[in-house]
VEXTI-283566 format. One record per residue: residue number from 1; x, y, z of N, C-alpha, C in turn. Coordinates in steps of 0.001 Angstrom, whole numbers, padded with zeros to 6 digits, m for minus. Layout:
<nodes>
{NUM,{X,Y,Z},{X,Y,Z},{X,Y,Z}}
...
</nodes>
This chain:
<nodes>
{1,{076940,135218,073310},{076089,134689,073954},{076370,134192,074931}}
{2,{076084,134472,076517},{076302,133020,077400},{074821,132862,077942}}
{3,{074023,131628,078055},{073172,131674,078537},{073749,130069,079756}}
{4,{073301,130505,080992},{073375,129837,082386},{072403,129057,083239}}
{5,{071815,128486,083812},{071237,128145,084583},{070915,129221,085964}}
{6,{070318,129524,086339},{069877,130915,087604},{068856,130603,088675}}
{7,{069646,130347,090002},{069068,130236,091252},{067712,129498,091576}}
{8,{067387,128813,090265},{065811,127744,089948},{065866,127122,088956}}
{9,{065486,125726,088999},{065373,124877,088225},{064451,125510,086977}}
{10,{065430,125157,086053},{064321,125972,085018},{064620,127322,084435}}
{11,{065138,128248,085323},{065532,129574,084573},{066987,129930,084306}}
{12,{066943,130172,083601},{068517,130489,082628},{068341,132053,082738}}
{13,{069795,132594,082832},{070048,134157,082407},{071457,134025,081033}}
{14,{070914,134815,080369},{071068,135211,078866},{072011,136645,079206}}
{15,{073315,136309,079213},{074590,137754,079052},{075106,137871,077386}}
{16,{074176,138364,077045},{074583,138439,075938},{076189,139196,075071}}
{17,{076543,138705,073916},{078290,139183,073995},{078401,141070,073181}}
{18,{078511,141667,073896},{078010,143282,073810},{080153,143468,072563}}
{19,{079140,144327,071275},{080535,144987,070506},{080560,146215,070137}}
{20,{081053,146934,070775},{081006,148627,070520},{082459,148880,070075}}
{21,{082074,150094,069742},{082925,150827,069403},{082775,152183,068648}}
{22,{083543,152641,068591},{083034,155139,068657},{082084,154497,067905}}
{23,{080974,154199,066989},{079894,153581,066670},{078415,154216,067706}}
{24,{079162,152709,068331},{078006,152445,070325},{077789,150912,069611}}
{25,{077442,150370,069350},{077629,148787,070288},{075982,147824,068773}}
{26,{076568,146527,069523},{075708,145571,068494},{075664,144096,069671}}
{27,{074480,143922,069703},{074679,142426,070491},{073531,141837,069684}}
{28,{073255,139937,070137},{072887,139776,069260},{071708,139025,070841}}
{29,{069974,139903,070995},{069605,140131,072307},{068726,138447,071793}}
{30,{068957,137638,070909},{068159,136159,070655},{068645,135740,069803}}
{31,{068341,134614,070196},{069503,133091,069500},{068452,131815,069706}}
{32,{067485,131915,069098},{067098,130469,069164},{067687,129049,069559}}
{33,{068840,129137,068500},{069027,127782,068380},{070196,127878,069784}}
{34,{071006,128764,069934},{071284,128398,071174},{070523,128032,072543}}
{35,{069296,128073,072699},{067945,128035,073084},{067598,126788,072977}}
{36,{067466,126277,072092},{066873,124912,071768},{068497,123825,072160}}
{37,{069318,124426,072391},{070370,123394,072509},{070321,122775,074080}}
{38,{069979,123655,075059},{069630,123312,076655},{068583,123238,076379}}
{39,{067680,123074,075784},{066201,122027,075960},{065071,123005,076038}}
{40,{065853,124484,075549},{064363,125368,075953},{063805,125475,074469}}
{41,{062687,124719,074255},{062086,124654,072408},{060618,125825,072454}}
{42,{060523,126554,073241},{059548,127346,073333},{058923,128359,072038}}
{43,{058575,127955,071387},{058000,129382,070312},{057438,130303,070689}}
{44,{057975,131097,070520},{057904,132359,070974},{057037,133232,070348}}
{45,{055840,133716,071041},{054439,133840,069602},{054021,136134,069735}}
{46,{054204,136210,071070},{054135,137443,071177},{054406,138563,072167}}
{47,{055459,139508,071709},{056217,140157,072837},{055742,141316,073506}}
{48,{055998,142015,074186},{055232,143268,074954},{055873,143680,075673}}
{49,{055664,145071,075374},{056557,145940,075863},{055769,146705,077188}}
{50,{056386,147394,078469},{055429,148110,079238},{056877,149289,079490}}
{51,{055995,150605,079911},{056923,151844,080152},{056477,152768,082018}}
{52,{057362,152969,082908},{056907,152832,084388},{057965,153427,085103}}
{53,{056999,154561,085907},{058121,155179,086639},{058795,154923,088101}}
{54,{059650,155161,088207},{060207,154999,090092},{059802,154217,090733}}
{55,{059377,153025,091468},{058727,152675,092641},{057230,151952,092319}}
{56,{057567,151800,090915},{056414,150646,090306},{056944,149448,090075}}
{57,{055419,148875,090587},{055402,147853,090641},{053959,147116,090479}}
{58,{054692,145701,089482},{053737,145216,088461},{053976,143412,089159}}
{59,{053089,142320,089864},{052796,141505,089130},{052513,140723,090997}}
{60,{052605,140037,091169},{052688,138640,090570},{051909,138293,089574}}
{61,{052074,138388,088148},{050886,137301,087192},{051685,136073,087199}}
{62,{050522,135335,086222},{050903,134379,085438},{049312,133903,084520}}
{63,{049182,133218,084239},{048441,131935,083165},{047777,130767,083873}}
{64,{047080,130501,083610},{046647,128895,083841},{046334,128353,083085}}
{65,{046944,126567,082799},{046419,126165,082009},{045135,126200,080830}}
{66,{044516,126607,079535},{045554,126037,078687},{046642,127181,078254}}
{67,{046779,127872,079056},{047334,129789,078641},{048637,129837,079244}}
{68,{048999,129143,080077},{050562,129288,080330},{051387,129982,079843}}
{69,{052382,130522,079808},{052888,131340,079160},{054670,130883,079570}}
{70,{055822,130706,078984},{056782,130824,079609},{057393,132545,078490}}
{71,{058430,133077,079328},{058763,134325,078576},{060598,134538,078609}}
{72,{060658,134738,077693},{061981,135753,078013},{061923,137537,078175}}
{73,{062609,138181,079417},{062220,139102,079399},{063930,140344,080145}}
{74,{063643,141608,079839},{064671,142402,079709},{063787,143432,079848}}
{75,{065081,144114,079917},{065356,145378,080077},{066004,146827,079253}}
{76,{064722,147785,078524},{065523,148696,077288},{065751,149898,077476}}
{77,{065232,150446,078747},{065718,151490,079395},{065603,151533,080362}}
{78,{066780,151370,081620},{066323,152015,082457},{066793,150980,083436}}
{79,{066104,150293,084422},{066605,149534,085489},{065820,149047,086826}}
{80,{065329,147115,086561},{064573,146485,087997},{064579,145735,088126}}
{81,{064673,145179,089303},{064503,143855,089764},{063255,143201,089952}}
{82,{063877,142326,089144},{062936,140943,088523},{062545,140005,089382}}
{83,{061413,139430,089447},{060944,138518,090312},{060260,137700,089885}}
{84,{060970,135932,090494},{059997,135221,089995},{059513,134497,091074}}
{85,{058680,133607,090695},{058343,132321,091902},{057856,131270,091193}}
{86,{058206,130407,091916},{057801,128603,091690},{056411,128549,092227}}
{87,{055390,128562,090985},{054345,128036,091274},{053636,126736,091210}}
{88,{054450,125692,090366},{054367,124308,090343},{054176,123567,091827}}
{89,{052997,123293,092299},{052399,122578,093118},{053531,121229,093394}}
{90,{053661,121019,092312},{054594,119616,092339},{055964,119531,092401}}
{91,{056827,120783,092469},{058082,121103,092348},{058688,121060,093291}}
{92,{060184,120767,093603},{061182,120596,095182},{060793,122327,095546}}
{93,{060880,123180,094165},{061158,124470,094821},{059614,125785,094963}}
{94,{058534,124405,094853},{057146,125441,095150},{057120,126168,096146}}
{95,{056634,127646,095980},{056757,128450,096962},{057838,129561,096982}}
{96,{058965,129058,096840},{060532,129734,096595},{060252,130642,095755}}
{97,{061405,131802,095106},{061522,132753,094489},{062768,133166,094420}}
{98,{063023,133755,093225},{064246,134651,092901},{064323,135877,092326}}
{99,{065007,136594,092404},{065685,137793,091997},{066539,138245,091190}}
{100,{066822,138697,090536},{067956,139817,090130},{067477,141169,089163}}
{101,{068268,141771,089354},{068558,143100,088719},{068667,143081,087324}}
{102,{068339,143590,086344},{067890,144049,084850},{067864,144712,084679}}
{103,{069283,145624,084055},{069195,147029,083622},{069259,147422,082170}}
{104,{069836,148911,081587},{069896,148407,080341},{071462,148109,079685}}
{105,{071687,148779,081299},{073685,149157,081189},{073602,147268,081272}}
{106,{073525,146712,081849},{074274,144912,082019},{073587,144243,081259}}
{107,{071901,144547,079774},{071557,143554,079281},{071300,142640,079677}}
{108,{071162,141861,080381},{070791,140532,080780},{069063,140141,080664}}
{109,{069028,138974,080767},{067624,138638,080654},{067680,137434,080684}}
{110,{065857,137152,081405},{065912,136225,082113},{064828,134712,081802}}
{111,{065441,133477,081231},{064984,133400,080597},{063599,132554,081959}}
{112,{062354,132852,081874},{061578,132310,082927},{060502,130498,082170}}
{113,{060057,129628,082709},{059530,129039,082295},{058320,129313,082445}}
{114,{057528,127661,082312},{056404,127951,082456},{056221,127234,083903}}
{115,{054869,127720,084818},{054785,127487,086087},{055873,128377,086933}}
{116,{055781,129485,086424},{056633,130772,087656},{055615,131595,087758}}
{117,{055412,132696,088325},{054494,134152,088547},{055932,134862,088458}}
{118,{055214,135953,087877},{056238,137317,087418},{055941,138551,087726}}
{119,{056768,138546,087866},{056835,140393,088565},{058183,141741,088704}}
{120,{057948,142839,088932},{059444,143513,089181},{058922,145124,089407}}
{121,{059599,145340,090166},{059891,146732,090472},{060547,147741,090135}}
{122,{060332,148965,089233},{061196,149921,089135},{062393,150415,089918}}
{123,{063614,150381,089470},{064690,151105,090053},{065056,152631,090089}}
{124,{065082,152378,088444},{065202,153946,087961},{064642,154747,087792}}
{125,{064523,156379,087647},{063750,157352,087402},{062544,156614,086466}}
{126,{063017,156449,085495},{061849,155100,084397},{062047,153954,084239}}
{127,{061265,152630,082975},{062726,152036,082682},{060855,151555,082125}}
{128,{062203,150792,080808},{061134,150158,079708},{061698,149019,079596}}
{129,{060190,147980,079966},{060416,146699,080119},{059919,145419,078648}}
{130,{060835,145175,078263},{060229,144366,077274},{060519,142836,077349}}
{131,{059371,142150,076756},{059659,140472,077130},{058926,139510,076087}}
{132,{059098,138754,075915},{058530,137528,074980},{058073,136296,075498}}
{133,{056472,136077,074836},{055761,135411,075498},{055685,133528,074677}}
{134,{055824,132721,075540},{055579,131867,074312},{053913,131302,073773}}
{135,{052803,131931,074313},{051475,131622,074445},{050658,133611,074272}}
{136,{049065,133246,073973},{049163,134163,074071},{047833,134887,075371}}
{137,{047719,135991,075723},{047471,136008,076877},{046283,135784,076270}}
{138,{045345,135885,077796},{043704,135529,077690},{043398,136034,079120}}
{139,{042696,136871,079202},{042350,138001,080143},{041695,136240,081098}}
{140,{040743,135440,080396},{040008,134337,081465},{041458,133193,082319}}
{141,{042087,133444,081808},{043456,132580,082549},{044598,133286,083016}}
{142,{044047,134544,083606},{045255,135709,084002},{045282,135491,085120}}
{143,{046062,135415,086181},{045813,135190,087143},{046993,135996,088082}}
{144,{046831,135847,089537},{048137,137064,089501},{048188,135751,091448}}
{145,{049410,136393,092133},{050107,136704,094012},{050142,137806,094388}}
{146,{049495,138280,095222},{050204,139099,096395},{051698,139455,096395}}
{147,{051934,140896,095734},{053069,141341,096438},{054061,140677,097464}}
{148,{053077,141406,098323},{053586,141801,099238},{053142,140143,100291}}
{149,{052956,138439,100054},{052598,137891,100551},{054354,137694,101457}}
{150,{053603,137055,102944},{054614,137092,104113},{055073,135854,103649}}
{151,{054322,134922,103059},{055486,133311,103223},{056066,134007,101786}}
{152,{055968,134712,101314},{057368,134862,100226},{058381,135471,100598}}
{153,{058174,136220,101472},{059186,137460,101885},{059899,138238,100825}}
{154,{059114,138484,099754},{060382,139228,098660},{060246,140479,099335}}
{155,{061898,140306,098789},{062381,142578,099455},{062696,142872,097796}}
{156,{061472,143479,097058},{061047,144454,095998},{062457,145687,096392}}
{157,{063392,145649,097382},{064746,146629,097044},{063192,147982,096827}}
{158,{062123,148606,097044},{061673,149746,097324},{060745,149018,098862}}
{159,{060968,150224,099606},{059881,150402,100725},{057951,150246,100375}}
{160,{057693,149819,101139},{056075,149538,100847},{055254,150760,100612}}
{161,{055313,151423,101060},{054570,152912,101658},{055358,153821,100465}}
{162,{056956,153067,099451},{056517,153441,098054},{056310,152739,096739}}
{163,{055474,152153,097098},{055154,151032,096182},{054418,151573,095649}}
{164,{054561,151252,094158},{053201,152015,093350},{052234,151171,092459}}
{165,{051003,150418,092952},{050393,149137,093030},{049517,149388,091721}}
{166,{049387,148533,090878},{047787,149244,090351},{046519,148532,091516}}
{167,{044896,149112,091010},{044351,148656,091863},{043918,146404,091622}}
{168,{044122,146667,091243},{044083,145090,090735},{045149,144239,090807}}
{169,{046770,144648,091405},{047710,143819,091602},{047643,143900,093533}}
{170,{046990,144656,093713},{046364,144895,094778},{045620,143863,096095}}
{171,{044826,143628,094795},{043678,142642,095313},{044060,141321,095150}}
{172,{045648,140703,094475},{045814,139413,094396},{045828,138844,095732}}
{173,{045342,137405,095474},{045318,136418,096805},{046762,135955,097442}}
{174,{046477,135583,098287},{048268,134943,098744},{048546,133654,098360}}
{175,{050102,132790,097916},{050021,131945,097499},{049216,130889,097772}}
{176,{048570,130820,099028},{047870,129504,099550},{046965,129442,099626}}
{177,{046502,130438,099148},{044997,130818,098407},{044783,131050,096127}}
{178,{045677,130997,096021},{045467,131046,094453},{045661,130283,093896}}
{179,{044839,129908,092215},{044642,129207,091353},{046043,128785,091134}}
{180,{046101,127498,091385},{047442,127029,091181},{047460,125775,090754}}
{181,{048561,125319,090186},{048803,123950,088312},{050054,122904,088701}}
{182,{049688,121929,088393},{050656,121168,088585},{052072,120983,087133}}
{183,{052936,120448,086855},{053659,120713,086034},{052865,120045,084745}}
{184,{052212,118210,085109},{051086,117896,084376},{050537,118684,083667}}
{185,{049674,119229,084233},{049027,119931,083832},{049135,121275,082387}}
{186,{050388,122004,082794},{050613,122760,081597},{051619,122069,080486}}
{187,{051677,120857,081542},{052836,119973,079912},{051838,119203,079111}}
{188,{050726,119090,079497},{049402,119008,078342},{049534,119156,077216}}
{189,{048808,121032,077867},{048852,121760,077013},{049370,122235,076116}}
{190,{051420,121738,076756},{052194,122800,075573},{052005,121624,074487}}
{191,{052354,120640,074836},{052147,118859,073436},{050539,119120,073289}}
{192,{049834,119609,073495},{048677,119881,072487},{049163,120867,071640}}
{193,{049816,121602,071893},{049524,122482,071311},{050292,122588,070279}}
{194,{051260,121251,070403},{052330,121690,068700},{051979,120888,067275}}
</nodes>
C-alpha cells in the first residue's frame, strides 16, 4: 500500500498493492498503522455507502464543529470524479479544490482531513461509492456549498444540463455565503473527543 500526499495540504492518495491470480485478487483496503505513521490518527467510526447512476452529482458536503469529519473515500463499483474544496478559512489554500478519478478499476482512495467540503460526479453507468468517517453524521451540523459556484470553477466532467442534483444540493450557498470555520475551531473539538 502506497500512501502519498495529494494536490492540497492534508490530502493523501492511497494506492493499494493488488495481488491477483486465476482465482481473482486481494488487497488491503485499510491499514491504520500506515496512516498513523504519516500522522493521520483519525479514529474512523462510521462507514457509508451510496449507489448512483451516471450524471448524479452529490455535494459539496461537510459538517461544522463539533461534528466535522475526516473521510477515506473509494469506489467499489464504477467510476466517479471525486472533488474536495479546502474550506478552512485560515488555510493558505482556502477556496482551492482538487479532483481525482476514483474507480473500481484503479482502486485508489483519497484521505480527506477535516476542513474540506466533498462531492463526486458519477462517470460510469452506475457507481457504488463507499467511505469511512471519523465522526458521526449530525443533521444539525450538515452544510454544503454550491457545486456550480463560479468562484470554485470546478470541471465536474459532465455537462451542467446533464447533472442530476438533489433539491437540497441545488439550494446550497456559494462559498462566500457558506457557514465556515477555522482549523482551530475543529481542532478543539478533536481534542475534546479524545
